[in-house]
C-alpha positions as CSV (number, residue, x, y, z in Angstrom):
1,M,1.3,-22.8,12.9
2,S,4.5,-23.0,10.8
3,K,7.9,-21.6,11.9
4,L,6.9,-18.6,9.7
5,G,4.0,-17.8,12.0
6,L,1.4,-18.8,9.4
7,P,-1.1,-21.6,9.3
8,D,0.2,-24.7,7.7
9,T,-2.4,-24.4,4.9
10,I,-0.7,-21.3,3.5
11,T,1.3,-21.7,0.4
12,A,1.6,-18.1,-0.9
13,C,2.3,-14.8,0.7
14,L,1.0,-11.5,-0.8
15,F,2.9,-8.4,0.4
16,D,2.0,-4.8,0.2
17,L,5.0,-2.6,-0.5
18,D,4.8,0.8,1.2
19,G,5.1,0.4,5.0
20,V,5.4,-3.4,4.8
21,I,8.6,-4.0,2.7
22,T,9.9,-0.4,2.4
23,R,10.0,2.7,4.5
24,T,8.1,4.7,2.0
25,A,4.7,5.0,3.7
26,V,6.0,8.1,5.7
27,V,7.3,9.6,2.4
28,H,3.8,9.0,0.8
29,A,2.1,10.7,3.8
30,A,4.4,13.7,3.6
31,A,3.8,14.1,-0.2
32,W,0.1,13.8,0.3
33,K,0.2,16.5,3.0
34,E,2.3,18.8,1.0
35,M,0.1,18.5,-2.0
36,F,-3.3,18.9,-0.2
37,D,-2.1,21.7,2.1
38,A,-1.0,23.7,-0.8
39,F,-4.3,23.0,-2.6
40,L,-6.4,23.9,0.5
41,R,-4.4,27.0,1.2
42,D,-4.9,28.3,-2.3
43,R,-8.6,27.5,-2.1
44,D,-9.5,28.6,1.5
45,G,-6.8,31.1,2.4
46,A,-4.6,31.2,5.5
47,G,-7.3,29.8,7.7
48,F,-7.5,26.5,5.8
49,R,-7.8,23.2,7.7
50,P,-4.6,21.2,7.1
51,F,-4.5,17.6,5.8
52,S,-3.8,15.5,8.9
53,Q,-2.4,12.0,9.7
54,D,-6.0,10.9,10.5
55,D,-7.0,12.1,7.0
56,Y,-4.1,10.0,5.5
57,D,-5.1,6.9,7.5
58,R,-8.8,7.2,6.7
59,Y,-8.9,8.4,3.1
60,V,-5.7,7.8,1.1
61,D,-3.5,5.2,2.8
62,G,-3.3,2.1,0.5
63,L,-5.7,3.4,-2.1
64,P,-4.8,4.1,-5.8
65,R,-3.8,7.7,-6.2
66,A,-7.0,9.0,-7.8
67,D,-9.2,7.1,-5.4
68,G,-7.4,8.8,-2.5
69,V,-7.9,12.2,-4.0
70,R,-11.6,11.5,-4.5
71,A,-12.1,10.1,-1.0
72,F,-10.4,13.1,0.7
73,L,-12.2,15.7,-1.4
74,A,-15.5,14.0,-0.7
75,A,-14.8,14.1,3.0
76,R,-14.2,17.9,2.8
77,R,-17.2,18.3,0.5
78,I,-15.1,19.6,-2.4
79,E,-16.0,18.9,-6.0
80,L,-13.5,19.0,-8.8
81,P,-13.6,17.8,-12.4
82,E,-12.2,14.3,-12.9
83,G,-9.8,15.2,-15.6
84,T,-7.6,12.6,-17.3
85,P,-4.5,10.7,-16.2
86,D,-2.4,12.9,-18.6
87,D,-3.4,16.1,-16.8
88,P,-0.4,18.2,-15.7
89,P,0.4,18.5,-12.0
90,T,-0.9,22.1,-12.1
91,A,-4.4,21.1,-13.3
92,G,-7.3,21.7,-10.8
93,T,-8.7,18.3,-11.4
94,V,-8.7,15.0,-9.5
95,C,-6.1,13.6,-11.8
96,G,-4.1,16.8,-11.7
97,L,-3.8,16.7,-7.9
98,G,-2.9,13.0,-8.0
99,N,-0.1,13.7,-10.5
100,R,1.1,16.6,-8.3
101,K,1.3,14.2,-5.4
102,N,3.3,11.7,-7.4
103,E,5.7,14.5,-8.6
104,L,6.3,15.4,-5.0
105,L,6.8,11.8,-4.0
106,L,9.4,11.1,-6.6
107,A,11.3,14.3,-5.6
108,R,11.4,13.1,-2.0
109,I,12.5,9.6,-3.0
110,R,15.3,11.1,-5.2
111,E,16.4,13.4,-2.3
112,G,16.3,10.8,0.5
113,G,16.5,7.5,-1.3
114,V,14.5,4.4,-0.3
115,E,15.1,2.0,2.5
116,A,13.7,-1.5,3.1
117,Y,12.8,-2.9,6.5
118,E,15.5,-5.4,7.3
119,G,13.1,-7.6,9.2
120,S,10.9,-7.7,6.2
121,L,13.7,-8.7,3.9
122,R,14.8,-11.5,6.3
123,Y,11.2,-12.7,6.5
124,L,10.9,-12.7,2.7
125,H,14.1,-14.8,2.3
126,A,12.8,-17.2,4.9
127,V,9.4,-17.5,3.2
128,R,11.1,-18.3,-0.1
129,A,13.5,-20.7,1.5
130,A,10.5,-22.6,2.9
131,G,9.1,-23.0,-0.7
132,L,6.2,-20.5,-0.5
133,R,5.3,-18.4,-3.5
134,T,5.5,-14.6,-3.1
135,A,3.8,-11.6,-4.7
136,V,4.0,-7.9,-4.2
137,V,0.6,-6.1,-4.3
138,S,0.8,-2.3,-4.4
139,S,-1.3,0.6,-5.6
140,S,1.9,2.4,-6.4
141,T,2.8,3.0,-10.1
142,N,6.5,3.3,-8.9
143,C,6.6,-0.2,-7.4
144,R,9.2,-1.8,-9.7
145,D,11.6,1.2,-9.4
146,I,11.3,1.1,-5.6
147,L,11.9,-2.7,-5.5
148,R,14.9,-2.3,-7.7
149,A,16.3,0.5,-5.5
150,V,16.3,-1.8,-2.5
151,H,17.5,-4.8,-4.5
152,A,14.3,-6.8,-3.8
153,E,12.7,-7.3,-7.2
154,D,13.9,-10.9,-7.4
155,L,12.2,-11.8,-4.1
156,F,8.8,-11.8,-5.8
157,D,7.3,-14.2,-8.3
158,V,4.5,-11.9,-9.2
159,R,4.0,-8.1,-9.2
160,I,0.5,-6.5,-9.2
161,D,1.0,-2.7,-9.0
162,G,-0.8,0.4,-10.1
163,E,0.4,0.0,-13.7
164,V,-0.8,-3.6,-13.9
165,A,-4.1,-2.8,-12.2
166,R,-4.8,-0.1,-14.7
167,R,-4.0,-2.4,-17.6
168,R,-6.3,-5.1,-16.2
169,A,-9.0,-2.7,-15.0
170,L,-8.6,-4.0,-11.4
171,P,-10.3,-2.0,-8.7
172,G,-7.9,-0.9,-6.0
173,K,-8.0,-1.5,-2.2
174,P,-10.2,-1.7,-0.2
175,R,-11.6,-4.0,-2.9
176,P,-9.7,-7.4,-2.9
177,D,-9.3,-7.6,-6.7
178,T,-5.5,-6.9,-6.8
179,F,-4.8,-9.4,-4.1
180,L,-7.0,-12.0,-5.8
181,A,-5.2,-11.3,-9.1
182,A,-1.9,-11.9,-7.4
183,A,-3.1,-15.2,-6.0
184,A,-4.5,-16.3,-9.3
185,D,-1.1,-15.4,-11.1
186,L,0.7,-17.6,-8.5
187,G,-1.7,-20.4,-9.2
188,V,-3.1,-20.6,-5.6
189,T,-6.5,-19.9,-4.1
190,A,-7.2,-17.0,-1.7
191,E,-7.8,-19.6,1.1
192,R,-4.2,-20.7,0.8
193,S,-2.8,-17.2,0.6
194,A,-1.7,-14.8,3.4
195,V,-2.0,-11.1,3.0
196,F,0.5,-8.7,4.7
197,E,-0.7,-5.1,5.0
198,D,-0.2,-2.0,7.0
199,A,-3.1,0.0,5.7
200,L,-6.7,-0.3,6.9
201,A,-7.9,-0.4,3.3
202,G,-5.6,-3.4,2.9
203,M,-7.1,-5.1,5.9
204,D,-10.5,-4.6,4.4
205,A,-9.3,-6.2,1.2
206,G,-7.9,-9.2,3.0
207,R,-11.1,-9.7,4.9
208,S,-13.5,-9.3,2.0
209,G,-11.4,-11.5,-0.3
210,G,-11.6,-14.6,1.9
211,F,-7.9,-15.0,2.3
212,G,-6.5,-17.7,4.6
213,Y,-4.6,-15.4,6.9
214,V,-4.3,-11.6,7.2
215,V,-1.2,-10.1,8.9
216,G,-1.5,-6.5,10.0
217,V,1.9,-4.6,10.2
218,D,1.6,-1.8,12.7
219,R,4.2,0.9,12.0
220,V,2.2,3.9,13.4
221,G,0.4,2.6,16.5
222,Q,-2.9,1.5,15.0
223,A,-2.9,-2.2,16.1
224,D,-6.5,-2.0,17.4
225,A,-7.8,-0.5,14.1
226,L,-5.9,-3.2,12.1
227,R,-7.6,-5.9,14.1
228,A,-11.0,-4.2,13.8
229,H,-10.5,-4.1,10.0
230,G,-9.8,-7.8,9.8
231,A,-6.2,-8.7,10.8
232,D,-5.8,-12.2,12.2
233,T,-2.6,-11.1,13.9
234,V,-0.7,-7.8,14.2
235,V,3.1,-7.3,14.4
236,E,5.3,-4.3,14.5
237,D,7.9,-6.1,12.3
238,L,7.6,-9.1,10.1
239,A,10.7,-10.6,11.8
240,E,8.4,-11.2,14.8
241,L,6.7,-14.0,12.8
242,G,9.7,-16.1,12.8
243,A,12.4,-14.9,10.4
244,P,16.0,-15.7,11.5
245,A,17.9,-12.9,13.1
């Protein structure tokens, strides 16, 4: 293993954004809950069953926005029209609910700002100093703005986010296509790439994509689940892998 905590065969690192580089996973979870709870309350009345942390972990964490809406609605046996990506946030469609969630997310980001994990930034600098290539792989369509907000855009050679995935028609996590596209854009194979993820869907993508090493980042106490979904190692902070203090 290298000083970075990776096999010596690894030449590229592919990082998820929310929950790995930035402290935005909790903001995403809160926006999902606010949106779904309002939807369920309007639909089922005061006795509605709220959206839970388990729902977030199982159905929406790490997935493209519309896929998360579909997965949760299917779990509750709720059917809605698909709609179109241009639907207003008030529309009773899959796309409308997704756009409502994004509206709430952006409002929360504006109110509270965005923070990066300092250990992750130190690790990124160490990775680049060691000559490894880097990519950010996120289902978020706000990825570039968030990276700019934490002054981290220049730490990545390649960005595959929700906007890029839509243009290229790349299926989102748990499919490995976005990570595979990032490796290809970096000019490396999956076998020589490491995936860094905090979501179970991201673990599934790393495992099914045949990547050389998969690092699970445990921010919420789900280390066992991360391992069960394919993590080769699990850390609470990327600095544990060997970034200088």
